[in-house]
N, CA, C, O and the ligand as a Tripos MOL2 file, in Angstrom:
@<TRIPOS>MOLECULE
protein
  237   235    60     0     0
PROTEIN
NO_CHARGES

@<TRIPOS>ATOM
      1 N          -7.4040   -1.4240   10.4150 N.3       1 MET1
      2 CA         -6.2410   -2.3020   10.4770 C.3       1 MET1
      3 C          -5.2480   -1.9070    9.3960 C.2       1 MET1
      4 O          -5.5410   -2.0090    8.2040 O.2       1 MET1
      5 N          -4.0930   -1.4640    9.8120 N.am      2 THR2
      6 CA         -3.0960   -1.0230    8.8450 C.3       2 THR2
      7 C          -1.8100   -1.7940    9.0540 C.2       2 THR2
      8 O          -1.3340   -1.9320   10.1810 O.2       2 THR2
      9 N          -1.2640   -2.2850    7.9940 N.am      3 GLY3
     10 CA          0.0370   -2.9530    8.0560 C.3       3 GLY3
     11 C           1.1290   -1.9200    7.9650 C.2       3 GLY3
     12 O           0.8410   -0.7250    7.8960 O.2       3 GLY3
     13 N           2.3710   -2.3450    7.9640 N.am      4 PRO4
     14 CA          3.4810   -1.4090    7.7850 C.3       4 PRO4
     15 C           3.4020   -0.7520    6.4140 C.2       4 PRO4
     16 O           3.0420   -1.3980    5.4300 O.2       4 PRO4
     17 N           3.7370    0.5250    6.3530 N.am      5 THR5
     18 CA          3.7450    1.1760    5.0540 C.3       5 THR5
     19 C           4.8790    0.5880    4.2220 C.2       5 THR5
     20 O           5.9000    0.1610    4.7610 O.2       5 THR5
     21 N           4.6940    0.5700    2.9250 N.am      6 PRO6
     22 CA          5.7630    0.0400    2.0620 C.3       6 PRO6
     23 C           7.0750    0.8060    2.2540 C.2       6 PRO6
     24 O           8.1570    0.2540    2.0550 O.2       6 PRO6
     25 N           6.9720    2.0840    2.6430 N.am      7 GLN7
     26 CA          8.1750    2.9000    2.8080 C.3       7 GLN7
     27 C           8.7120    2.8530    4.2240 C.2       7 GLN7
     28 O           9.6170    3.6130    4.5670 O.2       7 GLN7
     29 N           8.1670    1.9690    5.0540 N.am      8 GLY8
     30 CA          8.6050    1.9130    6.4450 C.3       8 GLY8
     31 C          10.0270    1.3970    6.5850 C.2       8 GLY8
     32 O          10.6340    0.8800    5.6470 O.2       8 GLY8
     33 N          10.5230    1.5640    7.7900 N.am      9 CYS9
     34 CA         11.8890    1.1620    8.1030 C.3       9 CYS9
     35 C          12.1490   -0.3010    7.7250 C.2       9 CYS9
     36 O          11.2910   -1.1740    7.8550 O.2       9 CYS9
     37 N          13.3450   -0.5110    7.2640 N.am     10 GLN10
     38 CA         13.7600   -1.8430    6.8560 C.3      10 GLN10
     39 C          13.6870   -2.8300    8.0180 C.2      10 GLN10
     40 O          13.4710   -4.0250    7.8150 O.2      10 GLN10
     41 N          13.8690   -2.3200    9.2350 N.am     11 HIS11
     42 CA         13.9390   -3.2150   10.3870 C.3      11 HIS11
     43 C          12.5840   -3.4060   11.0630 C.2      11 HIS11
     44 O          12.2500   -4.5110   11.4910 O.2      11 HIS11
     45 N          11.8120   -2.3350   11.1580 N.am     12 CYS12
     46 CA         10.6050   -2.4410   11.9760 C.3      12 CYS12
     47 C           9.3520   -1.9580   11.2540 C.2      12 CYS12
     48 O           8.2460   -2.1430   11.7620 O.2      12 CYS12
     49 N           9.4980   -1.3420   10.0810 N.am     13 GLY13
     50 CA          8.3210   -0.9630    9.3070 C.3      13 GLY13
     51 C           7.7150    0.3740    9.7070 C.2      13 GLY13
     52 O           6.6900    0.7710    9.1520 O.2      13 GLY13
     53 N           8.3270    1.0810   10.6620 N.am     14 ILE14
     54 CA          7.8060    2.3850   11.0650 C.3      14 ILE14
     55 C           8.2480    3.4540   10.0590 C.2      14 ILE14
     56 O           9.4110    3.4920    9.6560 O.2      14 ILE14
     57 N           7.2970    4.3330    9.6520 N.am     15 PRO15
     58 CA          7.6550    5.3820    8.6960 C.3      15 PRO15
     59 C           8.7280    6.3100    9.2640 C.2      15 PRO15
     60 O           8.8410    6.4810   10.4780 O.2      15 PRO15
     61 N           9.5120    6.9040    8.3660 N.am     16 HIS16
     62 CA         10.6610    7.7100    8.7600 C.3      16 HIS16
     63 C          10.3030    8.7980    9.7660 C.2      16 HIS16
     64 O          10.9860    8.9640   10.7760 O.2      16 HIS16
     65 N           9.2110    9.5520    9.4840 N.am     17 ARG17
     66 CA          8.9100   10.6990   10.3320 C.3      17 ARG17
     67 C           8.4770   10.3080   11.7360 C.2      17 ARG17
     68 O           8.5520   11.1240   12.6540 O.2      17 ARG17
     69 N           8.0280    9.0840   11.9140 N.am     18 GLU18
     70 CA          7.6410    8.6440   13.2550 C.3      18 GLU18
     71 C           8.7540    7.8780   13.9320 C.2      18 GLU18
     72 O           8.6110    7.4440   15.0750 O.2      18 GLU18
     73 N           9.8530    7.7130   13.2400 N.am     19 HIS19
     74 CA         10.8210    6.7420   13.7030 C.3      19 HIS19
     75 C          11.7510    7.2730   14.7870 C.2      19 HIS19
     76 O          11.7610    6.7600   15.9060 O.2      19 HIS19
     77 N          12.5370    8.3030   14.4570 N.am     20 PHE20
     78 CA         13.6330    8.7400   15.3250 C.3      20 PHE20
     79 C          14.4510    7.5110   15.6740 C.2      20 PHE20
     80 O          14.9240    6.8040   14.7850 O.2      20 PHE20
     81 N          14.6200    7.2520   16.9690 N.am     21 GLN21
     82 CA         15.3250    6.0180   17.3030 C.3      21 GLN21
     83 C          14.3620    5.1210   18.0370 C.2      21 GLN21
     84 O          13.9720    5.4060   19.1690 O.2      21 GLN21
     85 N          13.9920    4.0740   17.4180 N.am     22 GLN22
     86 CA         12.9840    3.1880   17.9800 C.3      22 GLN22
     87 C          13.6260    2.0140   18.6740 C.2      22 GLN22
     88 O          14.6080    1.4320   18.2120 O.2      22 GLN22
     89 N          13.0390    1.6950   19.7870 N.am     23 TRP23
     90 CA         13.4510    0.4870   20.4970 C.3      23 TRP23
     91 C          12.4900   -0.6100   20.1270 C.2      23 TRP23
     92 O          11.3150   -0.5710   20.4910 O.2      23 TRP23
     93 N          12.9850   -1.5780   19.4130 N.am     24 SER24
     94 CA         12.1810   -2.7590   19.1220 C.3      24 SER24
     95 C          12.7130   -3.8770   19.9920 C.2      24 SER24
     96 O          13.8020   -4.3950   19.7480 O.2      24 SER24
     97 N          11.9630   -4.2460   20.9910 N.am     25 PRO25
     98 CA         12.4800   -5.2280   21.9590 C.3      25 PRO25
     99 C          12.9500   -6.4950   21.2660 C.2      25 PRO25
    100 O          12.2160   -7.0910   20.4770 O.2      25 PRO25
    101 N          14.1770   -6.9010   21.5640 N.am     26 PRO26
    102 CA         14.6920   -8.1460   20.9690 C.3      26 PRO26
    103 C          13.7870   -9.3220   21.3020 C.2      26 PRO26
    104 O          13.7610  -10.3140   20.5740 O.2      26 PRO26
    105 N          13.0420   -9.2140   22.4050 N.am     27 SER27
    106 CA         12.1300  -10.2980   22.7560 C.3      27 SER27
    107 C          11.0540  -10.4800   21.6960 C.2      27 SER27
    108 O          10.4870  -11.5600   21.5320 O.2      27 SER27
    109 N          10.7850   -9.3680   20.9670 N.am     28 LYS28
    110 CA          9.8050   -9.4660   19.8770 C.3      28 LYS28
    111 C          10.4940   -9.7500   18.5600 C.2      28 LYS28
    112 O           9.8660   -9.6970   17.5030 O.2      28 LYS28
    113 N          11.7650  -10.0470   18.6160 N.am     29 GLY29
    114 CA         12.4920  -10.3100   17.3780 C.3      29 GLY29
    115 C          12.9720   -9.0350   16.7260 C.2      29 GLY29
    116 O          13.4110   -9.0510   15.5770 O.2      29 GLY29
    117 N          12.8920   -7.9090   17.4600 N.am     30 GLY30
    118 CA         13.3310   -6.6270   16.9140 C.3      30 GLY30
    119 C          14.8450   -6.5160   16.9110 C.2      30 GLY30
    120 O          15.5440   -7.2860   17.5710 O.2      30 GLY30
    121 N          15.3270   -5.5610   16.1700 N.am     31 PRO31
    122 CA         16.7770   -5.3780   16.0410 C.3      31 PRO31
    123 C          17.3750   -4.5680   17.1770 C.2      31 PRO31
    124 O          18.5810   -4.3220   17.1710 O.2      31 PRO31
    125 N          16.5710   -4.1390   18.1660 N.am     32 GLY32
    126 CA         17.0960   -3.2790   19.2250 C.3      32 GLY32
    127 C          17.1910   -1.8350   18.7410 C.2      32 GLY32
    128 O          16.4700   -1.4410   17.8240 O.2      32 GLY32
    129 N          18.0750   -1.0430   19.3520 N.am     33 TRP33
    130 CA         18.2090    0.3570   18.9370 C.3      33 TRP33
    131 C          18.7310    0.4300   17.5240 C.2      33 TRP33
    132 O          19.7040   -0.2350   17.1700 O.2      33 TRP33
    133 N          18.0980    1.2180   16.7440 N.am     34 HIS34
    134 CA         18.5720    1.3710   15.3660 C.3      34 HIS34
    135 C          17.9890    2.6380   14.7770 C.2      34 HIS34
    136 O          16.9740    3.1460   15.2540 O.2      34 HIS34
    137 N          18.6290    3.1440   13.7450 N.am     35 LYS35
    138 CA         18.0900    4.2740   13.0040 C.3      35 LYS35
    139 C          17.2040    3.7590   11.8950 C.2      35 LYS35
    140 O          17.2740    2.6020   11.4830 O.2      35 LYS35
    141 N          16.3590    4.6770   11.4240 N.am     36 TRP36
    142 CA         15.5220    4.3330   10.2710 C.3      36 TRP36
    143 C          16.4160    4.0110    9.0940 C.2      36 TRP36
    144 O          17.3450    4.7550    8.7770 O.2      36 TRP36
    145 N          16.1310    2.9160    8.4630 N.am     37 GLU37
    146 CA         16.8700    2.5510    7.2620 C.3      37 GLU37
    147 C          15.8700    2.3600    6.1420 C.2      37 GLU37
    148 O          14.8070    1.7740    6.3450 O.2      37 GLU37
    149 N          16.2040    2.8520    4.9660 N.am     38 PRO38
    150 CA         15.2610    2.6730    3.8610 C.3      38 PRO38
    151 C          15.1030    1.1980    3.5600 C.2      38 PRO38
    152 O          16.0670    0.4330    3.5830 O.2      38 PRO38
    153 N          13.8570    0.8100    3.2750 N.am     39 PRO39
    154 CA         13.6370   -0.5900    2.9170 C.3      39 PRO39
    155 C          14.2410   -0.8850    1.5570 C.2      39 PRO39
    156 O          14.3880    0.0090    0.7230 O.2      39 PRO39
    157 N          14.5820   -2.1180    1.3460 N.am     40 THR40
    158 CA         15.0960   -2.5010    0.0410 C.3      40 THR40
    159 C          13.9490   -2.5740   -0.9600 C.2      40 THR40
    160 O          12.7840   -2.6600   -0.5740 O.2      40 THR40
    161 N          14.2760   -2.5390   -2.2130 N.am     41 GLN41
    162 CA         13.2420   -2.6510   -3.2480 C.3      41 GLN41
    163 C          12.4300   -3.9180   -3.0420 C.2      41 GLN41
    164 O          11.2180   -3.9380   -3.2520 O.2      41 GLN41
    165 N          13.1130   -4.9660   -2.6300 N.am     42 GLU42
    166 CA         12.4110   -6.2340   -2.4160 C.3      42 GLU42
    167 C          11.4250   -6.1070   -1.2690 C.2      42 GLU42
    168 O          10.3130   -6.6300   -1.3390 O.2      42 GLU42
    169 N          11.8290   -5.4150   -0.2140 N.am     43 GLN43
    170 CA         10.9230   -5.2470    0.9180 C.3      43 GLN43
    171 C           9.7150   -4.4220    0.5130 C.2      43 GLN43
    172 O           8.5850   -4.7380    0.8850 O.2      43 GLN43
    173 N           9.9570   -3.3710   -0.2450 N.am     44 ILE44
    174 CA          8.8440   -2.5340   -0.6910 C.3      44 ILE44
    175 C           7.8730   -3.3710   -1.5080 C.2      44 ILE44
    176 O           6.6610   -3.3160   -1.2980 O.2      44 ILE44
    177 N           8.3960   -4.1220   -2.4110 N.am     45 LYS45
    178 CA          7.5270   -4.9640   -3.2500 C.3      45 LYS45
    179 C           6.7690   -5.9630   -2.4040 C.2      45 LYS45
    180 O           5.5650   -6.1500   -2.5760 O.2      45 LYS45
    181 N           7.4810   -6.6060   -1.4850 N.am     46 ALA46
    182 CA          6.8420   -7.6290   -0.6450 C.3      46 ALA46
    183 C           5.7350   -7.0080    0.1910 C.2      46 ALA46
    184 O           4.6690   -7.6000    0.3570 O.2      46 ALA46
    185 N           5.9920   -5.7970    0.7250 N.am     47 ARG47
    186 CA          4.9660   -5.1490    1.5530 C.3      47 ARG47
    187 C           3.7750   -4.7340    0.7250 C.2      47 ARG47
    188 O           2.6300   -4.8670    1.1580 O.2      47 ARG47
    189 N           4.0390   -4.2340   -0.4560 N.am     48 MET48
    190 CA          2.9190   -3.8430   -1.3100 C.3      48 MET48
    191 C           2.0920   -5.0640   -1.6940 C.2      48 MET48
    192 O           0.8630   -5.0050   -1.7410 O.2      48 MET48
    193 N           2.7670   -6.1490   -1.9640 N.am     49 ASN49
    194 CA          2.0300   -7.3750   -2.2790 C.3      49 ASN49
    195 C           1.2420   -7.8510   -1.0800 C.2      49 ASN49
    196 O           0.0950   -8.2780   -1.2160 O.2      49 ASN49
    197 N           1.8460   -7.7820    0.0920 N.am     50 ALA50
    198 CA          1.1640   -8.2430    1.3030 C.3      50 ALA50
    199 C          -0.0940   -7.4170    1.5210 C.2      50 ALA50
    200 O          -1.1460   -7.9520    1.8720 O.2      50 ALA50
    201 N           0.0240   -6.0940    1.3090 N.am     51 ARG51
    202 CA         -1.1450   -5.2330    1.4800 C.3      51 ARG51
    203 C          -2.2330   -5.6010    0.4810 C.2      51 ARG51
    204 O          -3.4140   -5.7000    0.8160 O.2      51 ARG51
    205 N          -1.7970   -5.7990   -0.7410 N.am     52 ARG52
    206 CA         -2.7720   -6.0970   -1.7870 C.3      52 ARG52
    207 C          -3.4730   -7.4120   -1.4670 C.2      52 ARG52
    208 O          -4.6890   -7.5320   -1.6140 O.2      52 ARG52
    209 N          -2.6940   -8.3940   -1.0300 N.am     53 ASN53
    210 CA         -3.2910   -9.6900   -0.7170 C.3      53 ASN53
    211 C          -4.2010   -9.5930    0.4800 C.2      53 ASN53
    212 O          -5.2310  -10.2650    0.5370 O.2      53 ASN53
    213 N          -3.8280   -8.7520    1.4510 N.am     54 ALA54
    214 CA         -4.6430   -8.6280    2.6620 C.3      54 ALA54
    215 C          -5.9760   -7.9930    2.3210 C.2      54 ALA54
    216 O          -7.0060   -8.3340    2.9030 O.2      54 ALA54
    217 N          -5.9520   -7.0600    1.3670 N.am     55 ARG55
    218 CA         -7.1710   -6.3450    1.0280 C.3      55 ARG55
    219 C          -8.1090   -7.2280    0.2200 C.2      55 ARG55
    220 O          -9.3320   -7.1110    0.2920 O.2      55 ARG55
    221 N          -7.4950   -8.1110   -0.5500 N.am     56 ARG56
    222 CA         -8.3070   -8.9340   -1.4520 C.3      56 ARG56
    223 C          -8.4180  -10.3410   -0.8900 C.2      56 ARG56
    224 O          -7.4120  -11.0400   -0.7730 O.2      56 ARG56
    225 N          -9.6060  -10.7610   -0.5460 N.am     57 PRO57
    226 CA         -9.7720  -12.1260   -0.0020 C.3      57 PRO57
    227 C          -9.2530  -13.1580   -1.0060 C.2      57 PRO57
    228 O          -9.4800  -13.0380   -2.2100 O.2      57 PRO57
    229 N          -8.5670  -14.1530   -0.5020 N.am     58 GLY58
    230 CA         -7.9810  -15.1610   -1.3770 C.3      58 GLY58
    231 C          -9.0360  -15.8850   -2.1770 C.2      58 GLY58
    232 O         -10.1910  -16.0280   -1.7740 O.2      58 GLY58
    233 N          -8.5860  -16.3280   -3.3190 N.am     59 ARG59
    234 CA         -9.5490  -17.0620   -4.1330 C.3      59 ARG59
    235 C          -9.0190  -18.4530   -4.3760 C.2      59 ARG59
    236 O          -9.6720  -19.2540   -5.0440 O.2      59 ARG59
    237 ZN         13.0950    0.8390   12.4510 Zn       60 ZN60
@<TRIPOS>BOND
     1     1     2 1
     2     2     3 1
     3     3     4 2
     4     3     5 am
     5     5     6 1
     6     6     7 1
     7     7     8 2
     8     7     9 am
     9     9    10 1
    10    10    11 1
    11    11    12 2
    12    11    13 am
    13    13    14 1
    14    14    15 1
    15    15    16 2
    16    15    17 am
    17    17    18 1
    18    18    19 1
    19    19    20 2
    20    19    21 am
    21    21    22 1
    22    22    23 1
    23    23    24 2
    24    23    25 am
    25    25    26 1
    26    26    27 1
    27    27    28 2
    28    27    29 am
    29    29    30 1
    30    30    31 1
    31    31    32 2
    32    31    33 am
    33    33    34 1
    34    34    35 1
    35    35    36 2
    36    35    37 am
    37    37    38 1
    38    38    39 1
    39    39    40 2
    40    39    41 am
    41    41    42 1
    42    42    43 1
    43    43    44 2
    44    43    45 am
    45    45    46 1
    46    46    47 1
    47    47    48 2
    48    47    49 am
    49    49    50 1
    50    50    51 1
    51    51    52 2
    52    51    53 am
    53    53    54 1
    54    54    55 1
    55    55    56 2
    56    55    57 am
    57    57    58 1
    58    58    59 1
    59    59    60 2
    60    59    61 am
    61    61    62 1
    62    62    63 1
    63    63    64 2
    64    63    65 am
    65    65    66 1
    66    66    67 1
    67    67    68 2
    68    67    69 am
    69    69    70 1
    70    70    71 1
    71    71    72 2
    72    71    73 am
    73    73    74 1
    74    74    75 1
    75    75    76 2
    76    75    77 am
    77    77    78 1
    78    78    79 1
    79    79    80 2
    80    79    81 am
    81    81    82 1
    82    82    83 1
    83    83    84 2
    84    83    85 am
    85    85    86 1
    86    86    87 1
    87    87    88 2
    88    87    89 am
    89    89    90 1
    90    90    91 1
    91    91    92 2
    92    91    93 am
    93    93    94 1
    94    94    95 1
    95    95    96 2
    96    95    97 am
    97    97    98 1
    98    98    99 1
    99    99   100 2
   100    99   101 am
   101   101   102 1
   102   102   103 1
   103   103   104 2
   104   103   105 am
   105   105   106 1
   106   106   107 1
   107   107   108 2
   108   107   109 am
   109   109   110 1
   110   110   111 1
   111   111   112 2
   112   111   113 am
   113   113   114 1
   114   114   115 1
   115   115   116 2
   116   115   117 am
   117   117   118 1
   118   118   119 1
   119   119   120 2
   120   119   121 am
   121   121   122 1
   122   122   123 1
   123   123   124 2
   124   123   125 am
   125   125   126 1
   126   126   127 1
   127   127   128 2
   128   127   129 am
   129   129   130 1
   130   130   131 1
   131   131   132 2
   132   131   133 am
   133   133   134 1
   134   134   135 1
   135   135   136 2
   136   135   137 am
   137   137   138 1
   138   138   139 1
   139   139   140 2
   140   139   141 am
   141   141   142 1
   142   142   143 1
   143   143   144 2
   144   143   145 am
   145   145   146 1
   146   146   147 1
   147   147   148 2
   148   147   149 am
   149   149   150 1
   150   150   151 1
   151   151   152 2
   152   151   153 am
   153   153   154 1
   154   154   155 1
   155   155   156 2
   156   155   157 am
   157   157   158 1
   158   158   159 1
   159   159   160 2
   160   159   161 am
   161   161   162 1
   162   162   163 1
   163   163   164 2
   164   163   165 am
   165   165   166 1
   166   166   167 1
   167   167   168 2
   168   167   169 am
   169   169   170 1
   170   170   171 1
   171   171   172 2
   172   171   173 am
   173   173   174 1
   174   174   175 1
   175   175   176 2
   176   175   177 am
   177   177   178 1
   178   178   179 1
   179   179   180 2
   180   179   181 am
   181   181   182 1
   182   182   183 1
   183   183   184 2
   184   183   185 am
   185   185   186 1
   186   186   187 1
   187   187   188 2
   188   187   189 am
   189   189   190 1
   190   190   191 1
   191   191   192 2
   192   191   193 am
   193   193   194 1
   194   194   195 1
   195   195   196 2
   196   195   197 am
   197   197   198 1
   198   198   199 1
   199   199   200 2
   200   199   201 am
   201   201   202 1
   202   202   203 1
   203   203   204 2
   204   203   205 am
   205   205   206 1
   206   206   207 1
   207   207   208 2
   208   207   209 am
   209   209   210 1
   210   210   211 1
   211   211   212 2
   212   211   213 am
   213   213   214 1
   214   214   215 1
   215   215   216 2
   216   215   217 am
   217   217   218 1
   218   218   219 1
   219   219   220 2
   220   219   221 am
   221   221   222 1
   222   222   223 1
   223   223   224 2
   224   223   225 am
   225   225   226 1
   226   226   227 1
   227   227   228 2
   228   227   229 am
   229   229   230 1
   230   230   231 1
   231   231   232 2
   232   231   233 am
   233   233   234 1
   234   234   235 1
   235   235   236 2
@<TRIPOS>SUBSTRUCTURE
     1 MET1         2 RESIDUE 1 A MET
     2 THR2         6 RESIDUE 1 A THR
     3 GLY3        10 RESIDUE 1 A GLY
     4 PRO4        14 RESIDUE 1 A PRO
     5 THR5        18 RESIDUE 1 A THR
     6 PRO6        22 RESIDUE 1 A PRO
     7 GLN7        26 RESIDUE 1 A GLN
     8 GLY8        30 RESIDUE 1 A GLY
     9 CYS9        34 RESIDUE 1 A CYS
    10 GLN10       38 RESIDUE 1 A GLN
    11 HIS11       42 RESIDUE 1 A HIS
    12 CYS12       46 RESIDUE 1 A CYS
    13 GLY13       50 RESIDUE 1 A GLY
    14 ILE14       54 RESIDUE 1 A ILE
    15 PRO15       58 RESIDUE 1 A PRO
    16 HIS16       62 RESIDUE 1 A HIS
    17 ARG17       66 RESIDUE 1 A ARG
    18 GLU18       70 RESIDUE 1 A GLU
    19 HIS19       74 RESIDUE 1 A HIS
    20 PHE20       78 RESIDUE 1 A PHE
    21 GLN21       82 RESIDUE 1 A GLN
    22 GLN22       86 RESIDUE 1 A GLN
    23 TRP23       90 RESIDUE 1 A TRP
    24 SER24       94 RESIDUE 1 A SER
    25 PRO25       98 RESIDUE 1 A PRO
    26 PRO26      102 RESIDUE 1 A PRO
    27 SER27      106 RESIDUE 1 A SER
    28 LYS28      110 RESIDUE 1 A LYS
    29 GLY29      114 RESIDUE 1 A GLY
    30 GLY30      118 RESIDUE 1 A GLY
    31 PRO31      122 RESIDUE 1 A PRO
    32 GLY32      126 RESIDUE 1 A GLY
    33 TRP33      130 RESIDUE 1 A TRP
    34 HIS34      134 RESIDUE 1 A HIS
    35 LYS35      138 RESIDUE 1 A LYS
    36 TRP36      142 RESIDUE 1 A TRP
    37 GLU37      146 RESIDUE 1 A GLU
    38 PRO38      150 RESIDUE 1 A PRO
    39 PRO39      154 RESIDUE 1 A PRO
    40 THR40      158 RESIDUE 1 A THR
    41 GLN41      162 RESIDUE 1 A GLN
    42 GLU42      166 RESIDUE 1 A GLU
    43 GLN43      170 RESIDUE 1 A GLN
    44 ILE44      174 RESIDUE 1 A ILE
    45 LYS45      178 RESIDUE 1 A LYS
    46 ALA46      182 RESIDUE 1 A ALA
    47 ARG47      186 RESIDUE 1 A ARG
    48 MET48      190 RESIDUE 1 A MET
    49 ASN49      194 RESIDUE 1 A ASN
    50 ALA50      198 RESIDUE 1 A ALA
    51 ARG51      202 RESIDUE 1 A ARG
    52 ARG52      206 RESIDUE 1 A ARG
    53 ASN53      210 RESIDUE 1 A ASN
    54 ALA54      214 RESIDUE 1 A ALA
    55 ARG55      218 RESIDUE 1 A ARG
    56 ARG56      222 RESIDUE 1 A ARG
    57 PRO57      226 RESIDUE 1 A PRO
    58 GLY58      230 RESIDUE 1 A GLY
    59 ARG59      234 RESIDUE 1 A ARG
    60 ZN60       237 GROUP 0 **** ****
């Protein structure tokens, strides 16, 4: 089970090399056609925290 990489696209979390132009269906809350955009520092931090929390059972 792998979550989005911290370096994944700002919109959909897919890493740059796998991205090209991804269709994220708006029905899933996706942004539609878009290019890979670098995540913001906040997104990177949030994703890294999410991963860390997912790996470590809550106490
Ligand atoms: Zn994307």
